mmCIF file as gemmi writes it, N, C-alpha and C atoms, coordinates in Angstrom:
data_model
loop_
_atom_site.group_PDB
_atom_site.id
_atom_site.type_symbol
_atom_site.label_atom_id
_atom_site.label_alt_id
_atom_site.label_comp_id
_atom_site.label_asym_id
_atom_site.label_entity_id
_atom_site.label_seq_id
_atom_site.pdbx_PDB_ins_code
_atom_site.Cartn_x
_atom_site.Cartn_y
_atom_site.Cartn_z
_atom_site.occupancy
_atom_site.B_iso_or_equiv
_atom_site.pdbx_formal_charge
_atom_site.auth_seq_id
_atom_site.auth_asym_id
_atom_site.pdbx_PDB_model_num
ATOM 1 N N . MET Axp A 1 ? -57.439 56.621 -36.614 1 0 ? 1 A 1
ATOM 2 C CA . MET Axp A 1 ? -56.955 55.426 -37.183 1 0 ? 1 A 1
ATOM 3 C C . MET Axp A 1 ? -58.06 54.337 -37.086 1 0 ? 1 A 1
ATOM 4 N N . ASN Axp A 2 ? -58.306 53.657 -38.153 1 0 ? 2 A 1
ATOM 5 C CA . ASN Axp A 2 ? -59.29 52.581 -38.205 1 0 ? 2 A 1
ATOM 6 C C . ASN Axp A 2 ? -58.542 51.277 -38.023 1 0 ? 2 A 1
ATOM 7 N N . TYR Axp A 3 ? -58.847 50.598 -36.929 1 0 ? 3 A 1
ATOM 8 C CA . TYR Axp A 3 ? -58.143 49.352 -36.612 1 0 ? 3 A 1
ATOM 9 C C . TYR Axp A 3 ? -58.679 48.151 -37.412 1 0 ? 3 A 1
ATOM 10 N N . ASN Axp A 4 ? -59.766 48.325 -38.057 1 0 ? 4 A 1
ATOM 11 C CA . ASN Axp A 4 ? -60.295 47.226 -38.91 1 0 ? 4 A 1
ATOM 12 C C . ASN Axp A 4 ? -59.614 47.187 -40.266 1 0 ? 4 A 1
ATOM 13 N N . GLN Axp A 5 ? -58.991 48.236 -40.651 1 0 ? 5 A 1
ATOM 14 C CA . GLN Axp A 5 ? -58.252 48.258 -41.921 1 0 ? 5 A 1
ATOM 15 C C . GLN Axp A 5 ? -56.865 47.633 -41.735 1 0 ? 5 A 1
ATOM 16 N N . PRO Axp A 6 ? -56.472 46.822 -42.719 1 0 ? 6 A 1
ATOM 17 C CA . PRO Axp A 6 ? -55.12 46.252 -42.61 1 0 ? 6 A 1
ATOM 18 C C . PRO Axp A 6 ? -54.066 47.37 -42.777 1 0 ? 6 A 1
ATOM 19 N N . SER Axp A 7 ? -52.991 47.213 -42.064 1 0 ? 7 A 1
ATOM 20 C CA . SER Axp A 7 ? -51.914 48.208 -42.121 1 0 ? 7 A 1
ATOM 21 C C . SER Axp A 7 ? -51.324 48.221 -43.544 1 0 ? 7 A 1
ATOM 22 N N . GLU Axp A 8 ? -50.92 49.366 -43.972 1 0 ? 8 A 1
ATOM 23 C CA . GLU Axp A 8 ? -50.347 49.518 -45.293 1 0 ? 8 A 1
ATOM 24 C C . GLU Axp A 8 ? -48.905 49.004 -45.346 1 0 ? 8 A 1
ATOM 25 N N . ASN Axp A 9 ? -48.236 49.081 -44.229 1 0 ? 9 A 1
ATOM 26 C CA . ASN Axp A 9 ? -46.823 48.589 -44.111 1 0 ? 9 A 1
ATOM 27 C C . ASN Axp A 9 ? -46.861 47.09 -43.797 1 0 ? 9 A 1
ATOM 28 N N . PRO Axp A 10 ? -46.321 46.257 -44.698 1 0 ? 10 A 1
ATOM 29 C CA . PRO Axp A 10 ? -46.342 44.8 -44.451 1 0 ? 10 A 1
ATOM 30 C C . PRO Axp A 10 ? -45.526 44.419 -43.232 1 0 ? 10 A 1
ATOM 31 N N . LEU Axp A 11 ? -44.588 45.278 -42.828 1 0 ? 11 A 1
ATOM 32 C CA . LEU Axp A 11 ? -43.792 44.956 -41.629 1 0 ? 11 A 1
ATOM 33 C C . LEU Axp A 11 ? -44.533 45.256 -40.345 1 0 ? 11 A 1
ATOM 34 N N . GLN Axp A 12 ? -45.664 45.932 -40.473 1 0 ? 12 A 1
ATOM 35 C CA . GLN Axp A 12 ? -46.474 46.259 -39.3 1 0 ? 12 A 1
ATOM 36 C C . GLN Axp A 12 ? -47.776 45.475 -39.156 1 0 ? 12 A 1
ATOM 37 N N . ARG Axp A 13 ? -48.127 44.752 -40.24 1 0 ? 13 A 1
ATOM 38 C CA . ARG Axp A 13 ? -49.392 44.042 -40.259 1 0 ? 13 A 1
ATOM 39 C C . ARG Axp A 13 ? -49.38 42.866 -39.225 1 0 ? 13 A 1
ATOM 40 N N . PRO Axp A 14 ? -50.553 42.562 -38.666 1 0 ? 14 A 1
ATOM 41 C CA . PRO Axp A 14 ? -50.647 41.41 -37.774 1 0 ? 14 A 1
ATOM 42 C C . PRO Axp A 14 ? -50.393 40.124 -38.548 1 0 ? 14 A 1
ATOM 43 N N . LEU Axp A 15 ? -49.738 39.171 -37.936 1 0 ? 15 A 1
ATOM 44 C CA . LEU Axp A 15 ? -49.493 37.883 -38.571 1 0 ? 15 A 1
ATOM 45 C C . LEU Axp A 15 ? -50.749 37.058 -38.487 1 0 ? 15 A 1
ATOM 46 N N . LEU Axp A 16 ? -51.018 36.331 -39.547 1 0 ? 16 A 1
ATOM 47 C CA . LEU Axp A 16 ? -52.212 35.445 -39.6 1 0 ? 16 A 1
ATOM 48 C C . LEU Axp A 16 ? -51.914 34.104 -38.952 1 0 ? 16 A 1
ATOM 49 N N . ILE Axp A 17 ? -52.933 33.311 -38.721 1 0 ? 17 A 1
ATOM 50 C CA . ILE Axp A 17 ? -52.749 31.992 -38.133 1 0 ? 17 A 1
ATOM 51 C C . ILE Axp A 17 ? -51.797 31.127 -38.969 1 0 ? 17 A 1
ATOM 52 N N . GLY Axp A 18 ? -51.962 31.195 -40.25 1 0 ? 18 A 1
ATOM 53 C CA . GLY Axp A 18 ? -51.103 30.449 -41.145 1 0 ? 18 A 1
ATOM 54 C C . GLY Axp A 18 ? -49.648 30.86 -41.021 1 0 ? 18 A 1
ATOM 55 N N . ASP Axp A 19 ? -49.423 32.15 -40.848 1 0 ? 19 A 1
ATOM 56 C CA . ASP Axp A 19 ? -48.049 32.664 -40.622 1 0 ? 19 A 1
ATOM 57 C C . ASP Axp A 19 ? -47.434 32.07 -39.347 1 0 ? 19 A 1
ATOM 58 N N . TRP Axp A 20 ? -48.248 32.006 -38.28 1 0 ? 20 A 1
ATOM 59 C CA . TRP Axp A 20 ? -47.72 31.488 -37.036 1 0 ? 20 A 1
ATOM 60 C C . TRP Axp A 20 ? -47.469 29.96 -37.159 1 0 ? 20 A 1
ATOM 61 N N . ILE Axp A 21 ? -48.289 29.238 -37.873 1 0 ? 21 A 1
ATOM 62 C CA . ILE Axp A 21 ? -48.042 27.788 -38.101 1 0 ? 21 A 1
ATOM 63 C C . ILE Axp A 21 ? -46.713 27.587 -38.831 1 0 ? 21 A 1
ATOM 64 N N . VAL Axp A 22 ? -46.488 28.392 -39.827 1 0 ? 22 A 1
ATOM 65 C CA . VAL Axp A 22 ? -45.193 28.284 -40.56 1 0 ? 22 A 1
ATOM 66 C C . VAL Axp A 22 ? -44.037 28.651 -39.668 1 0 ? 22 A 1
ATOM 67 N N . ILE Axp A 23 ? -44.164 29.706 -38.844 1 0 ? 23 A 1
ATOM 68 C CA . ILE Axp A 23 ? -43.138 30.085 -37.954 1 0 ? 23 A 1
ATOM 69 C C . ILE Axp A 23 ? -42.812 28.997 -36.918 1 0 ? 23 A 1
ATOM 70 N N . PHE Axp A 24 ? -43.86 28.387 -36.329 1 0 ? 24 A 1
ATOM 71 C CA . PHE Axp A 24 ? -43.645 27.317 -35.36 1 0 ? 24 A 1
ATOM 72 C C . PHE Axp A 24 ? -43.032 26.085 -36.016 1 0 ? 24 A 1
ATOM 73 N N . PHE Axp A 25 ? -43.465 25.795 -37.236 1 0 ? 25 A 1
ATOM 74 C CA . PHE Axp A 25 ? -42.863 24.672 -37.943 1 0 ? 25 A 1
ATOM 75 C C . PHE Axp A 25 ? -41.388 24.873 -38.233 1 0 ? 25 A 1
ATOM 76 N N . LEU Axp A 26 ? -41.044 26.062 -38.764 1 0 ? 26 A 1
ATOM 77 C CA . LEU Axp A 26 ? -39.665 26.348 -39.131 1 0 ? 26 A 1
ATOM 78 C C . LEU Axp A 26 ? -38.754 26.434 -37.879 1 0 ? 26 A 1
ATOM 79 N N . THR Axp A 27 ? -39.272 26.996 -36.782 1 0 ? 27 A 1
ATOM 80 C CA . THR Axp A 27 ? -38.429 27.087 -35.596 1 0 ? 27 A 1
ATOM 81 C C . THR Axp A 27 ? -38.265 25.749 -34.867 1 0 ? 27 A 1
ATOM 82 N N . SER Axp A 28 ? -39.105 24.769 -35.219 1 0 ? 28 A 1
ATOM 83 C CA . SER Axp A 28 ? -38.917 23.458 -34.599 1 0 ? 28 A 1
ATOM 84 C C . SER Axp A 28 ? -37.846 22.625 -35.223 1 0 ? 28 A 1
ATOM 85 N N . ILE Axp A 29 ? -37.35 23.045 -36.396 1 0 ? 29 A 1
ATOM 86 C CA . ILE Axp A 29 ? -36.231 22.379 -37.031 1 0 ? 29 A 1
ATOM 87 C C . ILE Axp A 29 ? -34.951 22.82 -36.342 1 0 ? 29 A 1
ATOM 88 N N . PRO Axp A 30 ? -34.168 21.869 -35.783 1 0 ? 30 A 1
ATOM 89 C CA . PRO Axp A 30 ? -33.093 22.242 -34.871 1 0 ? 30 A 1
ATOM 90 C C . PRO Axp A 30 ? -32.145 23.365 -35.308 1 0 ? 30 A 1
ATOM 91 N N . VAL Axp A 31 ? -31.371 23.185 -36.335 1 0 ? 31 A 1
ATOM 92 C CA . VAL Axp A 31 ? -30.398 24.217 -36.709 1 0 ? 31 A 1
ATOM 93 C C . VAL Axp A 31 ? -31.075 25.356 -37.464 1 0 ? 31 A 1
ATOM 94 N N . VAL Axp A 32 ? -31.946 25.018 -38.343 1 0 ? 32 A 1
ATOM 95 C CA . VAL Axp A 32 ? -32.624 26.024 -39.142 1 0 ? 32 A 1
ATOM 96 C C . VAL Axp A 32 ? -33.385 26.957 -38.249 1 0 ? 32 A 1
ATOM 97 N N . GLY Axp A 33 ? -34.084 26.426 -37.263 1 0 ? 33 A 1
ATOM 98 C CA . GLY Axp A 33 ? -34.875 27.239 -36.307 1 0 ? 33 A 1
ATOM 99 C C . GLY Axp A 33 ? -34.045 28.254 -35.603 1 0 ? 33 A 1
ATOM 100 N N . PHE Axp A 34 ? -32.873 27.814 -35.121 1 0 ? 34 A 1
ATOM 101 C CA . PHE Axp A 34 ? -32.007 28.717 -34.338 1 0 ? 34 A 1
ATOM 102 C C . PHE Axp A 34 ? -31.498 29.839 -35.276 1 0 ? 34 A 1
ATOM 103 N N . VAL Axp A 35 ? -31.091 29.493 -36.498 1 0 ? 35 A 1
ATOM 104 C CA . VAL Axp A 35 ? -30.597 30.506 -37.449 1 0 ? 35 A 1
ATOM 105 C C . VAL Axp A 35 ? -31.742 31.493 -37.788 1 0 ? 35 A 1
ATOM 106 N N . LEU Axp A 36 ? -32.952 31.003 -37.978 1 0 ? 36 A 1
ATOM 107 C CA . LEU Axp A 36 ? -34.05 31.937 -38.32 1 0 ? 36 A 1
ATOM 108 C C . LEU Axp A 36 ? -34.368 32.824 -37.117 1 0 ? 36 A 1
ATOM 109 N N . ILE Axp A 37 ? -34.355 32.272 -35.922 1 0 ? 37 A 1
ATOM 110 C CA . ILE Axp A 37 ? -34.658 33.078 -34.734 1 0 ? 37 A 1
ATOM 111 C C . ILE Axp A 37 ? -33.639 34.221 -34.634 1 0 ? 37 A 1
ATOM 112 N N . VAL Axp A 38 ? -32.394 33.904 -34.795 1 0 ? 38 A 1
ATOM 113 C CA . VAL Axp A 38 ? -31.36 34.967 -34.695 1 0 ? 38 A 1
ATOM 114 C C . VAL Axp A 38 ? -31.526 35.983 -35.844 1 0 ? 38 A 1
ATOM 115 N N . TYR Axp A 39 ? -31.769 35.506 -37.045 1 0 ? 39 A 1
ATOM 116 C CA . TYR Axp A 39 ? -31.956 36.402 -38.184 1 0 ? 39 A 1
ATOM 117 C C . TYR Axp A 39 ? -33.176 37.333 -37.963 1 0 ? 39 A 1
ATOM 118 N N . TRP Axp A 40 ? -34.31 36.73 -37.583 1 0 ? 40 A 1
ATOM 119 C CA . TRP Axp A 40 ? -35.566 37.524 -37.407 1 0 ? 40 A 1
ATOM 120 C C . TRP Axp A 40 ? -35.354 38.522 -36.261 1 0 ? 40 A 1
ATOM 121 N N . SER Axp A 41 ? -34.536 38.246 -35.269 1 0 ? 41 A 1
ATOM 122 C CA . SER Axp A 41 ? -34.341 39.152 -34.176 1 0 ? 41 A 1
ATOM 123 C C . SER Axp A 41 ? -33.623 40.428 -34.562 1 0 ? 41 A 1
ATOM 124 N N . PHE Axp A 42 ? -32.681 40.332 -35.496 1 0 ? 42 A 1
ATOM 125 C CA . PHE Axp A 42 ? -31.782 41.444 -35.767 1 0 ? 42 A 1
ATOM 126 C C . PHE Axp A 42 ? -31.946 42.028 -37.116 1 0 ? 42 A 1
ATOM 127 N N . ALA Axp A 43 ? -32.723 41.439 -38.041 1 0 ? 43 A 1
ATOM 128 C CA . ALA Axp A 43 ? -32.887 41.966 -39.401 1 0 ? 43 A 1
ATOM 129 C C . ALA Axp A 43 ? -33.888 43.125 -39.341 1 0 ? 43 A 1
ATOM 130 N N . ASP Axp A 44 ? -33.692 44.069 -40.303 1 0 ? 44 A 1
ATOM 131 C CA . ASP Axp A 44 ? -34.596 45.222 -40.399 1 0 ? 44 A 1
ATOM 132 C C . ASP Axp A 44 ? -35.808 44.984 -41.265 1 0 ? 44 A 1
ATOM 133 N N . ASP Axp A 45 ? -35.771 43.984 -42.145 1 0 ? 45 A 1
ATOM 134 C CA . ASP Axp A 45 ? -36.834 43.756 -43.086 1 0 ? 45 A 1
ATOM 135 C C . ASP Axp A 45 ? -37.768 42.609 -42.616 1 0 ? 45 A 1
ATOM 136 N N . VAL Axp A 46 ? -38.003 42.512 -41.32 1 0 ? 46 A 1
ATOM 137 C CA . VAL Axp A 46 ? -38.848 41.443 -40.753 1 0 ? 46 A 1
ATOM 138 C C . VAL Axp A 46 ? -40.063 42.088 -40.055 1 0 ? 46 A 1
ATOM 139 N N . ASN Axp A 47 ? -41.191 41.416 -40.183 1 0 ? 47 A 1
ATOM 140 C CA . ASN Axp A 47 ? -42.393 41.851 -39.534 1 0 ? 47 A 1
ATOM 141 C C . ASN Axp A 47 ? -42.131 42.076 -38.018 1 0 ? 47 A 1
ATOM 142 N N . ILE Axp A 48 ? -42.713 43.146 -37.489 1 0 ? 48 A 1
ATOM 143 C CA . ILE Axp A 48 ? -42.452 43.524 -36.043 1 0 ? 48 A 1
ATOM 144 C C . ILE Axp A 48 ? -42.921 42.435 -35.104 1 0 ? 48 A 1
ATOM 145 N N . ASN Axp A 49 ? -44.006 41.717 -35.425 1 0 ? 49 A 1
ATOM 146 C CA . ASN Axp A 49 ? -44.481 40.658 -34.563 1 0 ? 49 A 1
ATOM 147 C C . ASN Axp A 49 ? -43.528 39.482 -34.579 1 0 ? 49 A 1
ATOM 148 N N . LYS Axp A 50 ? -43.008 39.096 -35.719 1 0 ? 50 A 1
ATOM 149 C CA . LYS Axp A 50 ? -41.999 38.024 -35.826 1 0 ? 50 A 1
ATOM 150 C C . LYS Axp A 50 ? -40.742 38.422 -35.095 1 0 ? 50 A 1
ATOM 151 N N . LYS Axp A 51 ? -40.34 39.728 -35.21 1 0 ? 51 A 1
ATOM 152 C CA . LYS Axp A 51 ? -39.145 40.177 -34.566 1 0 ? 51 A 1
ATOM 153 C C . LYS Axp A 51 ? -39.283 40.115 -33.023 1 0 ? 51 A 1
ATOM 154 N N . ASN Axp A 52 ? -40.436 40.563 -32.503 1 0 ? 52 A 1
ATOM 155 C CA . ASN Axp A 52 ? -40.65 40.518 -31.065 1 0 ? 52 A 1
ATOM 156 C C . ASN Axp A 52 ? -40.7 39.083 -30.559 1 0 ? 52 A 1
ATOM 157 N N . PHE Axp A 53 ? -41.385 38.173 -31.342 1 0 ? 53 A 1
ATOM 158 C CA . PHE Axp A 53 ? -41.426 36.77 -30.954 1 0 ? 53 A 1
ATOM 159 C C . PHE Axp A 53 ? -40.01 36.202 -30.894 1 0 ? 53 A 1
ATOM 160 N N . SER Axp A 54 ? -39.176 36.516 -31.869 1 0 ? 54 A 1
ATOM 161 C CA . SER Axp A 54 ? -37.81 35.976 -31.911 1 0 ? 54 A 1
ATOM 162 C C . SER Axp A 54 ? -36.977 36.505 -30.727 1 0 ? 54 A 1
ATOM 163 N N . LYS Axp A 55 ? -37.153 37.771 -30.43 1 0 ? 55 A 1
ATOM 164 C CA . LYS Axp A 55 ? -36.431 38.353 -29.283 1 0 ? 55 A 1
ATOM 165 C C . LYS Axp A 55 ? -36.877 37.65 -27.963 1 0 ? 55 A 1
ATOM 166 N N . ALA Axp A 56 ? -38.166 37.383 -27.836 1 0 ? 56 A 1
ATOM 167 C CA . ALA Axp A 56 ? -38.68 36.67 -26.685 1 0 ? 56 A 1
ATOM 168 C C . ALA Axp A 56 ? -38.072 35.288 -26.548 1 0 ? 56 A 1
ATOM 169 N N . VAL Axp A 57 ? -38.019 34.563 -27.724 1 0 ? 57 A 1
ATOM 170 C CA . VAL Axp A 57 ? -37.417 33.202 -27.678 1 0 ? 57 A 1
ATOM 171 C C . VAL Axp A 57 ? -35.977 33.254 -27.261 1 0 ? 57 A 1
ATOM 172 N N . ILE Axp A 58 ? -35.184 34.205 -27.778 1 0 ? 58 A 1
ATOM 173 C CA . ILE Axp A 58 ? -33.814 34.348 -27.399 1 0 ? 58 A 1
ATOM 174 C C . ILE Axp A 58 ? -33.676 34.646 -25.886 1 0 ? 58 A 1
ATOM 175 N N . LEU Axp A 59 ? -34.529 35.531 -25.341 1 0 ? 59 A 1
ATOM 176 C CA . LEU Axp A 59 ? -34.526 35.841 -23.932 1 0 ? 59 A 1
ATOM 177 C C . LEU Axp A 59 ? -34.841 34.61 -23.086 1 0 ? 59 A 1
ATOM 178 N N . VAL Axp A 60 ? -35.8 33.803 -23.498 1 0 ? 60 A 1
ATOM 179 C CA . VAL Axp A 60 ? -36.145 32.582 -22.758 1 0 ? 60 A 1
ATOM 180 C C . VAL Axp A 60 ? -34.958 31.596 -22.81 1 0 ? 60 A 1
ATOM 181 N N . ILE Axp A 61 ? -34.316 31.483 -23.958 1 0 ? 61 A 1
ATOM 182 C CA . ILE Axp A 61 ? -33.16 30.586 -24.101 1 0 ? 61 A 1
ATOM 183 C C . ILE Axp A 61 ? -32.063 31.038 -23.182 1 0 ? 61 A 1
ATOM 184 N N . VAL Axp A 62 ? -31.741 32.324 -23.086 1 0 ? 62 A 1
ATOM 185 C CA . VAL Axp A 62 ? -30.72 32.84 -22.249 1 0 ? 62 A 1
ATOM 186 C C . VAL Axp A 62 ? -31.059 32.574 -20.806 1 0 ? 62 A 1
ATOM 187 N N . ILE Axp A 63 ? -32.312 32.83 -20.39 1 0 ? 63 A 1
ATOM 188 C CA . ILE Axp A 63 ? -32.728 32.604 -19.003 1 0 ? 63 A 1
ATOM 189 C C . ILE Axp A 63 ? -32.555 31.073 -18.678 1 0 ? 63 A 1
ATOM 190 N N . LEU Axp A 64 ? -32.975 30.187 -19.574 1 0 ? 64 A 1
ATOM 191 C CA . LEU Axp A 64 ? -32.848 28.772 -19.311 1 0 ? 64 A 1
ATOM 192 C C . LEU Axp A 64 ? -31.361 28.338 -19.21 1 0 ? 64 A 1
ATOM 193 N N . ILE Axp A 65 ? -30.492 28.894 -20.035 1 0 ? 65 A 1
ATOM 194 C CA . ILE Axp A 65 ? -29.082 28.58 -19.966 1 0 ? 65 A 1
ATOM 195 C C . ILE Axp A 65 ? -28.495 29.045 -18.612 1 0 ? 65 A 1
ATOM 196 N N . VAL Axp A 66 ? -28.826 30.249 -18.214 1 0 ? 66 A 1
ATOM 197 C CA . VAL Axp A 66 ? -28.292 30.752 -16.952 1 0 ? 66 A 1
ATOM 198 C C . VAL Axp A 66 ? -28.829 29.923 -15.774 1 0 ? 66 A 1
ATOM 199 N N . LEU Axp A 67 ? -30.102 29.558 -15.811 1 0 ? 67 A 1
ATOM 200 C CA . LEU Axp A 67 ? -30.674 28.725 -14.788 1 0 ? 67 A 1
ATOM 201 C C . LEU Axp A 67 ? -30.023 27.336 -14.746 1 0 ? 67 A 1
ATOM 202 N N . THR Axp A 68 ? -29.802 26.752 -15.915 1 0 ? 68 A 1
ATOM 203 C CA . THR Axp A 68 ? -29.173 25.449 -15.974 1 0 ? 68 A 1
ATOM 204 C C . THR Axp A 68 ? -27.748 25.498 -15.444 1 0 ? 68 A 1
ATOM 205 N N . ILE Axp A 69 ? -26.993 26.495 -15.815 1 0 ? 69 A 1
ATOM 206 C CA . ILE Axp A 69 ? -25.582 26.612 -15.298 1 0 ? 69 A 1
ATOM 207 C C . ILE Axp A 69 ? -25.606 26.827 -13.809 1 0 ? 69 A 1
ATOM 208 N N . THR Axp A 70 ? -26.526 27.615 -13.307 1 0 ? 70 A 1
ATOM 209 C CA . THR Axp A 70 ? -26.64 27.872 -11.862 1 0 ? 70 A 1
ATOM 210 C C . THR Axp A 70 ? -26.975 26.581 -11.115 1 0 ? 70 A 1
ATOM 211 N N . LEU Axp A 71 ? -27.908 25.804 -11.578 1 0 ? 71 A 1
ATOM 212 C CA . LEU Axp A 71 ? -28.249 24.578 -10.958 1 0 ? 71 A 1
ATOM 213 C C . LEU Axp A 71 ? -27.157 23.544 -10.998 1 0 ? 71 A 1
ATOM 214 N N . ILE Axp A 72 ? -26.404 23.492 -12.139 1 0 ? 72 A 1
ATOM 215 C CA . ILE Axp A 72 ? -25.285 22.575 -12.235 1 0 ? 72 A 1
ATOM 216 C C . ILE Axp A 72 ? -24.196 22.969 -11.2 1 0 ? 72 A 1
ATOM 217 N N . LEU Axp A 73 ? -23.959 24.26 -11.118 1 0 ? 73 A 1
ATOM 218 C CA . LEU Axp A 73 ? -22.895 24.699 -10.162 1 0 ? 73 A 1
ATOM 219 C C . LEU Axp A 73 ? -23.349 24.466 -8.694 1 0 ? 73 A 1
ATOM 220 N N . LEU Axp A 74 ? -24.602 24.596 -8.402 1 0 ? 74 A 1
ATOM 221 C CA . LEU Axp A 74 ? -25.095 24.416 -7.065 1 0 ? 74 A 1
ATOM 222 C C . LEU Axp A 74 ? -25.231 22.951 -6.684 1 0 ? 74 A 1
ATOM 223 N N . TYR Axp A 75 ? -25.765 22.132 -7.591 1 0 ? 75 A 1
ATOM 224 C CA . TYR Axp A 75 ? -26.055 20.739 -7.261 1 0 ? 75 A 1
ATOM 225 C C . TYR Axp A 75 ? -25.284 19.668 -8.015 1 0 ? 75 A 1
ATOM 226 N N . GLY Axp A 76 ? -24.409 20.112 -8.904 1 0 ? 76 A 1
ATOM 227 C CA . GLY Axp A 76 ? -23.65 19.184 -9.719 1 0 ? 76 A 1
ATOM 228 C C . GLY Axp A 76 ? -22.737 18.268 -8.902 1 0 ? 76 A 1
ATOM 229 N N . GLN Axp A 77 ? -22.135 18.75 -7.914 1 0 ? 77 A 1
ATOM 230 C CA . GLN Axp A 77 ? -21.242 17.962 -7.057 1 0 ? 77 A 1
ATOM 231 C C . GLN Axp A 77 ? -22.038 16.951 -6.312 1 0 ? 77 A 1
ATOM 232 N N . HIS Axp A 78 ? -23.249 17.323 -5.835 1 0 ? 78 A 1
ATOM 233 C CA . HIS Axp A 78 ? -24.089 16.373 -5.105 1 0 ? 78 A 1
ATOM 234 C C . HIS Axp A 78 ? -24.492 15.208 -5.929 1 0 ? 78 A 1
ATOM 235 N N . PHE Axp A 79 ? -24.901 15.412 -7.184 1 0 ? 79 A 1
ATOM 236 C CA . PHE Axp A 79 ? -25.341 14.34 -8.027 1 0 ? 79 A 1
ATOM 237 C C . PHE Axp A 79 ? -24.188 13.552 -8.582 1 0 ? 79 A 1
ATOM 238 N N . SER Axp A 80 ? -23.016 14.133 -8.672 1 0 ? 80 A 1
ATOM 239 C CA . SER Axp A 80 ? -21.876 13.352 -9.16 1 0 ? 80 A 1
ATOM 240 C C . SER Axp A 80 ? -21.351 12.339 -8.144 1 0 ? 80 A 1
ATOM 241 N N . ASN Axp A 81 ? -21.74 12.503 -6.856 1 0 ? 81 A 1
ATOM 242 C CA . ASN Axp A 81 ? -21.279 11.568 -5.826 1 0 ? 81 A 1
ATOM 243 C C . ASN Axp A 81 ? -22.272 10.396 -5.656 1 0 ? 81 A 1
ATOM 244 N N . ILE Axp A 82 ? -23.336 10.361 -6.369 1 0 ? 82 A 1
ATOM 245 C CA . ILE Axp A 82 ? -24.306 9.23 -6.266 1 0 ? 82 A 1
ATOM 246 C C . ILE Axp A 82 ? -23.739 8.028 -6.966 1 0 ? 82 A 1
ATOM 247 N N . ASN Axp A 83 ? -23.749 6.908 -6.257 1 0 ? 83 A 1
ATOM 248 C CA . ASN Axp A 83 ? -23.255 5.676 -6.791 1 0 ? 83 A 1
ATOM 249 C C . ASN Axp A 83 ? -24.527 4.822 -7.203 1 0 ? 83 A 1
ATOM 250 N N . ILE Axp A 84 ? -24.701 4.588 -8.502 1 0 ? 84 A 1
ATOM 251 C CA . ILE Axp A 84 ? -25.884 3.884 -8.928 1 0 ? 84 A 1
ATOM 252 C C . ILE Axp A 84 ? -25.808 2.382 -8.577 1 0 ? 84 A 1
ATOM 253 N N . ASN Axp A 85 ? -24.665 1.906 -8.195 1 0 ? 85 A 1
ATOM 254 C CA . ASN Axp A 85 ? -24.531 0.509 -7.799 1 0 ? 85 A 1
ATOM 255 C C . ASN Axp A 85 ? -24.851 0.297 -6.339 1 0 ? 85 A 1
ATOM 256 N N . ASN Axp A 86 ? -25.13 1.375 -5.633 1 0 ? 86 A 1
ATOM 257 C CA . ASN Axp A 86 ? -25.422 1.268 -4.229 1 0 ? 86 A 1
ATOM 258 C C . ASN Axp A 86 ? -26.885 0.813 -4.042 1 0 ? 86 A 1
ATOM 259 N N . PRO Axp A 87 ? -27.135 -0.394 -3.457 1 0 ? 87 A 1
ATOM 260 C CA . PRO Axp A 87 ? -28.489 -0.911 -3.367 1 0 ? 87 A 1
ATOM 261 C C . PRO Axp A 87 ? -29.404 -0.049 -2.442 1 0 ? 87 A 1
ATOM 262 N N . ARG Axp A 88 ? -28.815 0.74 -1.579 1 0 ? 88 A 1
ATOM 263 C CA . ARG Axp A 88 ? -29.638 1.56 -0.651 1 0 ? 88 A 1
ATOM 264 C C . ARG Axp A 88 ? -30.38 2.642 -1.385 1 0 ? 88 A 1
ATOM 265 N N . LEU Axp A 89 ? -29.945 3.04 -2.582 1 0 ? 89 A 1
ATOM 266 C CA . LEU Axp A 89 ? -30.534 4.106 -3.312 1 0 ? 89 A 1
ATOM 267 C C . LEU Axp A 89 ? -31.654 3.609 -4.211 1 0 ? 89 A 1
ATOM 268 N N . ILE Axp A 90 ? -31.809 2.323 -4.37 1 0 ? 90 A 1
ATOM 269 C CA . ILE Axp A 90 ? -32.828 1.782 -5.233 1 0 ? 90 A 1
ATOM 270 C C . ILE Axp A 90 ? -34.104 1.601 -4.525 1 0 ? 90 A 1
């Protein structure tokens, strides 16, 4: 296999820098980005690189949600008892 030749299958070809710029721009749009990430993760007609990137983004989001919920459960009560009108805390 010659790695200098572009892949014949467009779903297997490496993404170009311009492709990544478009992907980052589209995923930065709040609702549109989330919908595209979910679509790219599970659709069959998506480039393998875009699909893997989308799966990684979903994994990071899930990890951050679990971490956030864990921290809220562990420390939420502590922070809810802070009185901002207490001059000793300033």
